[in-house]
C-alpha positions in Angstrom: -19.1 23.7 50.7 -15.5 23.0 50.0 -14.1 19.5 50.4 -10.6 18.6 51.6 -10.7 15.4 49.5 -7.5 14.8 47.6 -7.6 12.6 44.5 -5.1 11.7 41.9 -3.9 14.3 39.4 -3.9 12.3 36.1 -1.7 14.7 34.2 -1.3 13.9 30.6 1.1 15.3 28.0 -1.5 15.0 25.2 -4.7 16.7 24.4 -8.3 15.8 25.5 -7.7 12.2 26.5 -9.4 12.1 29.8 -13.2 12.8 29.9 -14.7 14.2 33.1 -16.9 11.5 34.6 -20.0 12.4 36.6 -20.0 11.5 40.3 -21.8 8.2 40.9 -23.8 7.5 44.1 -22.4 4.7 46.3 -24.6 2.1 48.1 -25.4 4.6 50.8 -23.9 7.5 52.6 -22.2 5.1 55.1 -20.2 3.3 52.5 -19.1 0.0 54.0 -20.7 1.2 57.3 -18.4 4.2 57.7 -18.4 7.9 56.8 -15.3 10.2 56.6 -15.3 13.1 59.0 -13.0 16.0 59.8 -12.3 17.2 63.4 -11.8 20.7 64.7 -8.0 20.3 64.1 -8.4 19.6 60.4 -7.7 15.9 60.5 -9.7 13.2 58.9 -11.0 9.8 60.2 -14.1 7.6 60.0 -17.2 7.2 62.2 -20.1 4.7 62.0 -23.8 5.6 61.7 -23.9 6.3 65.5 -21.2 8.9 65.2 -18.7 6.7 67.0 -15.1 6.9 65.9 -13.9 3.7 64.2 -10.7 4.9 62.5 -9.0 7.7 64.3 -8.6 11.2 62.8 -5.0 10.7 61.8 -5.1 11.7 58.1 -4.6 14.9 56.1 -7.3 13.8 53.6 -9.4 10.8 52.7 -12.0 9.3 50.4 -15.1 7.3 51.2 -14.8 3.5 51.3 -15.5 1.5 48.1 -15.1 -2.3 47.8 -13.6 -2.4 51.2 -10.9 0.2 50.7 -10.3 3.9 50.9 -7.6 6.3 49.9 -5.9 8.2 52.7 -3.1 10.7 52.9 -0.9 10.9 55.9 -0.2 14.1 57.8 3.1 15.6 56.6 5.8 15.8 59.3 8.3 18.6 59.1 9.7 18.6 55.5 8.4 15.1 54.6 5.6 15.1 52.0 2.3 13.5 52.7 2.1 9.8 51.6 -0.9 8.0 50.3 -2.1 4.5 51.2 -5.1 2.2 50.6 -6.6 1.1 53.9 -9.4 -1.4 54.8 -12.4 -0.7 57.1 -10.2 -1.7 60.1 -7.7 1.0 59.3 -5.0 -1.5 58.2 -2.8 -0.7 55.2 -3.7 -2.7 52.1 -1.2 -1.1 49.7 1.2 1.9 49.4 2.9 4.2 50.0 1.9 6.1 46.8 2.3 9.7 45.7 -1.4 9.7 44.9 -4.2 7.3 44.1 -7.8 7.3 42.9 -10.4 4.5 43.1 -12.3 3.4 40.0 -16.1 3.4 40.2 -17.0 0.5 42.5 -13.5 0.3 43.9 -12.3 -2.7 41.9 -9.1 -0.8 40.8 -6.9 1.9 42.1 -5.1 4.2 39.7 -1.8 4.9 41.6 1.4 6.8 41.3 4.6 5.3 42.8 5.9 7.5 45.6 9.6 6.9 44.7 9.5 6.9 40.9 6.5 9.1 40.0 5.4 6.5 37.5 1.8 5.3 37.2 0.1 1.9 37.4 -3.1 0.1 38.4 -3.7 -1.9 41.6 -6.3 -4.6 41.6 -8.1 -4.3 44.9 -9.8 -7.7 44.7 -6.6 -9.6 43.9 -4.5 -7.5 46.2 -1.9 -7.3 43.4 -0.9 -5.0 40.6 -3.0 -5.2 37.4 -0.4 -2.9 35.7 2.9 -2.2 37.4 4.0 1.4 38.0 6.1 1.8 34.8 4.0 4.4 32.9 4.8 8.0 32.6 1.1 9.1 32.1 -2.3 7.6 32.6 -5.8 8.7 31.5 -9.1 7.0 31.6 -12.8 7.4 31.0 -14.7 5.5 33.8 -16.0 2.2 32.6 -15.0 2.8 29.0 -11.2 2.8 28.3 -7.8 3.5 29.8 -4.7 4.8 28.1 -1.1 4.6 29.4 1.9 6.6 28.1 5.4 5.2 28.3 8.8 5.6 26.6 10.7 2.7 25.0 14.1 3.2 23.3 13.6 7.0 23.6 10.3 6.8 21.7 6.9 7.6 23.4 4.0 5.2 23.0 0.4 5.0 24.0 -1.2 1.7 25.2 -5.0 1.4 25.2 -7.3 -0.9 27.1 -11.0 -1.6 26.9 -12.7 -1.4 30.3 -16.3 -2.1 29.2 -16.2 -5.7 30.4 -15.0 -4.7 33.8 -11.4 -5.8 33.2 -8.4 -4.5 31.4 -8.4 -5.8 27.8 -5.5 -4.6 25.6 -6.8 -3.2 22.3 -3.8 -1.4 20.7 -0.5 0.3 21.1 0.5 3.3 19.0 3.7 5.4 18.8 2.9 8.9 20.1 3.8 11.3 17.4 3.5 15.1 17.2 0.6 15.1 14.7 -1.5 12.6 16.7 -4.4 13.8 18.8 -6.7 12.0 21.1 -10.4 12.7 21.7 -12.9 10.9 24.0 -11.9 7.3 23.3 -10.4 7.9 19.8 -6.9 8.4 18.5 -6.3 10.1 15.2 -2.9 9.4 13.5 -1.7 10.8 10.2 0.5 9.2 7.6 1.5 10.0 3.9 -0.9 8.7 1.3 0.6 6.1 -1.0 1.2 7.1 -4.7 -1.4 6.1 -7.3 -0.7 3.0 -9.4 0.8 5.1 -12.2 3.1 6.8 -9.8 1.2 10.1 -9.7 0.4 11.9 -6.5 -3.0 11.2 -4.9 -5.7 13.9 -4.8 -5.3 13.9 -1.0 -1.8 13.6 0.3 -2.5 12.3 3.8 -4.3 9.3 5.3 -5.9 10.0 8.7 -6.4 6.8 10.7 -9.0 7.0 13.4 -8.6 4.3 16.1 -11.1 3.2 18.7 -9.6 2.8 22.1 -12.3 0.4 23.0 -12.4 -1.9 20.0 -8.9 -1.3 18.7 -10.3 -1.1 15.2 -9.4 1.7 12.8 -11.0 3.5 9.9 -8.9 5.3 7.3 -9.9 8.6 5.7 -8.0 10.4 2.9 -7.7 14.1 3.4 -5.7 17.3 3.4 -6.2 18.4 7.0 -7.9 17.3 10.2 -8.9 18.9 13.5 -11.4 18.4 16.3 -14.4 20.7 16.8 -15.3 19.8 20.4 -13.4 19.1 23.5 -16.4 17.3 25.0 -17.4 14.9 22.2 -15.4 12.8 19.6 -16.3 15.2 16.7 -13.6 15.4 14.1 -13.5 17.8 11.1 -11.8 16.3 8.1 -10.9 18.4 5.1 -10.5 16.6 1.8 -10.5 17.2 -1.9 -13.3 15.6 -4.0 -13.4 15.6 -7.8 -16.7 17.0 -9.0 -17.6 18.3 -12.5 -13.9 18.5 -13.5 -13.0 20.5 -10.4 -11.3 19.5 -7.1 -13.7 20.7 -4.4 -12.4 21.1 -0.8 -15.0 19.2 1.3 -15.7 19.5 5.0 -16.7 16.2 6.6 -17.7 15.8 10.3 -16.9 12.4 11.9 -18.4 11.2 15.1 -15.6 8.9 16.1 -15.3 6.7 13.0 -18.7 7.5 11.6 -19.3 10.1 8.9 -22.3 12.2 9.9 -22.2 15.3 7.7 -20.3 16.4 4.5 -20.5 19.6 2.4 -18.2 21.9 0.5 -15.9 23.7 3.0 -16.8 27.1 1.8 -20.5 26.4 2.6 -19.8 25.3 6.2 -19.7 27.7 9.3 -19.0 26.4 12.8 -21.2 28.5 15.1 -19.8 27.4 18.5 -16.4 27.1 20.2 -14.6 23.9 20.9 -15.0 24.4 24.6 -18.8 24.4 24.4 -20.8 21.2 25.1 -23.2 21.9 22.3 -21.8 22.1 18.8 -23.7 24.0 16.1 -23.0 24.2 12.4 -24.5 26.1 9.5 -24.4 24.8 5.9 -25.5 26.9 3.0 -26.9 25.6 -0.3 -26.8 26.8 -4.0 -30.1 28.7 -3.6 -28.7 30.8 -0.7 -30.7 28.9 1.9 -29.2 27.7 5.2 -29.5 24.4 7.1 -28.5 24.4 10.8 -27.2 21.3 12.6 -26.9 20.5 16.3 -24.3 17.7 16.9 -23.7 15.3 19.7 -21.3 12.3 20.3 -23.8 10.1 18.4 -24.2 12.3 15.4 -26.8 14.9 14.2 -29.4 15.3 16.9 -31.3 18.1 15.1 -31.4 19.9 11.8 -33.6 22.7 10.4 -33.8 26.0 8.6 -34.2 28.1 11.8 -30.9 29.4 13.3 -30.5 28.3 17.0 -30.3 31.3 19.3 -28.7 31.7 22.6 -31.2 32.2 25.4 -29.5 32.8 28.7 -27.1 29.9 28.9 -28.7 27.6 26.4 -29.2 27.4 22.6 -32.7 26.8 21.3 -35.1 27.0 18.4 -38.8 27.4 18.4 -41.0 25.0 16.4 -44.5 26.2 16.7 -45.5 26.2 20.4 -42.6 23.9 21.2 -39.1 25.0 22.3 -36.2 22.8 21.3 -33.2 23.3 23.7 -29.7 22.0 23.2 -28.0 21.6 26.5 -25.1 19.5 27.8 -24.8 17.6 24.5 -28.4 16.5 24.4 -31.7 17.9 23.1 -34.8 18.7 25.2 -38.2 19.5 23.7 -40.4 21.6 25.9 -44.0 22.8 25.5 -44.5 25.3 28.3 -48.0 25.3 29.9 -50.1 28.3 29.1 -52.2 28.6 32.2 -54.6 31.5 31.6 -52.4 33.0 28.9 -53.1 32.7 25.2 -49.3 32.3 24.6 -46.2 32.2 26.6 -42.6 33.1 25.6 -39.4 32.0 27.3 -36.9 34.7 28.0 -34.0 32.9 29.7 -33.0 29.3 30.1 -30.1 27.8 32.1 -28.9 24.3 32.8 -28.9 23.3 36.4 -26.6 20.3 37.1 -27.6 17.6 39.5 -24.1 17.1 40.9 -25.0 13.7 42.3 -26.4 12.0 39.2 -24.7 14.3 36.7 -28.0 14.9 34.9 -29.0 18.4 33.7 -32.2 20.1 34.6 -33.4 23.2 32.6 -34.5 26.3 34.4 -36.7 28.5 32.3 -38.0 32.0 32.9 -41.1 32.7 30.8 -43.5 35.7 30.4 -47.2 35.3 29.6 -49.6 38.0 28.4 -53.3 37.8 29.3 -56.1 40.2 28.7 -58.4 41.4 31.4 -61.4 43.8 31.5 -61.3 46.5 34.1 -64.2 48.0 36.0 -64.7 50.6 33.2 -65.0 47.8 30.6 -61.6 48.5 29.1 -59.4 45.6 28.0 -55.9 45.8 29.6 -52.9 43.5 29.2 -51.3 41.9 32.1 -47.9 40.2 32.1 -47.2 37.3 34.4 -43.7 35.8 34.9 -43.2 32.1 35.6 -40.3 29.9 36.5 -40.2 26.3 35.3 -37.9 23.5 35.9 -37.7 20.8 33.3 -36.4 17.4 34.4 -34.0 15.3 32.2 -37.0 13.1 31.3 -39.1 16.0 30.3 -41.4 16.6 33.2 -42.2 20.3 33.7 -42.5 21.8 37.2 -43.8 25.3 38.1 -41.3 26.6 40.6 -42.4 30.2 40.5 -43.3 30.3 44.2 -39.8 28.9 45.0 -37.6 30.9 42.6 -38.7 34.3 41.4 -38.4 38.0 42.1 -41.6 37.9 44.0 -40.6 35.0 46.1 -38.3 35.2 49.2 -36.6 32.0 48.0 -34.1 31.2 45.2 -33.2 27.9 43.7 -29.6 27.0 44.8 -29.1 23.5 43.4 -30.7 20.2 42.5 -29.7 16.9 44.1 -31.3 13.6 43.0 -34.6 15.3 42.1 -34.9 17.4 45.2 -34.4 21.2 45.3 -32.1 23.1 47.6 -33.7 26.6 48.2 -32.1 29.6 49.8 -34.1 32.1 51.9 -32.7 35.4 50.6 -33.8 37.2 53.8 -31.6 35.1 56.2 -29.4 33.2 53.8 -30.6 29.8 55.3 -31.2 26.7 53.2 -34.0 24.1 53.1 -34.7 20.9 51.1 -37.9 20.9 49.0 -39.6 18.4 46.7 -40.3 19.3 43.1 -44.0 19.7 43.8 -43.2 22.6 46.1 -43.7 20.8 49.4 -41.0 21.4 52.1 -38.8 18.5 53.4 -37.0 20.7 55.9 -37.3 24.2 57.4 -34.9 27.0 56.4 -32.4 26.2 59.2 -29.2 25.1 57.5 -26.1 27.0 56.4 -25.7 24.7 53.4 -27.1 21.5 51.9 -25.4 19.2 49.4 -26.4 15.9 47.9 -24.5 12.9 49.4 -25.9 10.2 47.1 -28.5 7.4 47.5 -31.1 9.7 48.9 -28.9 11.3 51.7 -27.9 14.9 52.1 -25.0 16.6 53.9 -26.2 19.5 56.0 -24.4 22.3 57.8 -26.0 23.7 61.0 -23.9 26.7 62.0 -20.5 25.3 61.3 -21.2 21.7 62.2 -21.8 19.1 59.4 -24.3 16.2 59.6 -26.4 14.0 57.4 -30.2 13.8 56.8 -32.2 11.4 54.6 -34.7 12.3 51.8 -37.5 12.8 54.3 -35.4 15.3 56.3 -34.8 12.9 59.2 -31.5 13.4 60.9 -29.2 10.4 60.3 -25.9 11.7 61.7 -26.2 14.7 64.0 -24.3 17.8 63.0 -21.2 17.6 65.1 -18.2 17.5 62.6 -16.0 20.1 61.0 -16.6 18.5 57.6 -17.8 15.3 56.0 -16.8 13.5 52.8 -19.8 11.5 51.4 -19.0 11.0 47.7 -16.0 10.5 45.4 -15.3 14.0 44.0 
């Protein structure tokens, strides 16, 4: 279901600074006692849990309330652009107008863009004052971790970093933004010429690569010849440097997880098996005997290594260690031992990650085939193949969903929301909510179902939107053209 929710476009002029943050449930679907709804004319307002209008439908788009405020956009009149404001639960303006704005998790801060200058700043909702004035040309942040601002002083661009882990803005460092700098998930890598040796000779490596932490402000220096990043989704940096060994200068390939060295080998022995865009980063390193060691990397370092090459199964990489499957999915590792049932063995054939778009966790859906031997009426042994579908939770529990998602079932798994399944009846294209154990929460009566956070679900009956709870009880009767229940 498409949302008309508008949020700030934090456009940066530098690479890979902002990480995508998973949506976080609020304290209940009626955040601050109100839920955002759209009427038949396409305008947004807020109603209470009884469905009674509290703030009139006078807006082009809105967000849920957090910490007593919401972001709303006015309806454009003639050629005038829509303006953005922060309002309270009475509908009164708290701050604005802005070009756009986005609330931080919990609503303590609003990242805003000035409507007149197009410059960015941060508004402190609790203090009803600016934490950072709108003087910045760019802004990027990773929720609850760090924030970076770009600005120009004396015709020279700079980046200013702040630590957010303590719940406030703590300045950590300011760096000139230069063409050979790159930023990656909370780290900034800056290059500078290496100083000459004490005798005036050139150093083995002509460049110093300084890796700064946006959170601590500390830096680590690495001498090298070249540097690049190998993942857009993790702070994994590839450093090439010369090392003297046995009278030779050997070009070495070193992987850094942020400021920590996690792997090093001669560059000619290293092969990167995955693309930068992938969440799971795999490397192969050969040895002098012709053997090969494979590595699966995450933000924290090496999460697996072994002599078996990971293969792509459906949408996930895996290796098999005896009866156990080791999957690499979404930057994490999952070990799965599939139940055999009556079969002597079972083999997976496809595996795909299923995102819980409320919690941001990834479930693993596995299709597996099992062979079992039976004796027919003539005493002959015949082989029978059974197909199973399993869903593996982020904590490792395995659920048999064959009856809910297979070629022989009239249903298919549409999505997962807070540990409950949304199934689609392929005969009539209606949806229902199910528990992981296969028990039904609702009948197949809805045109769509989507997680709303904190155990609530947005449902569509015909074209009317409403809300049910985790037991299928109607909380807000379907009567609205659309509903916004979570920050998107």
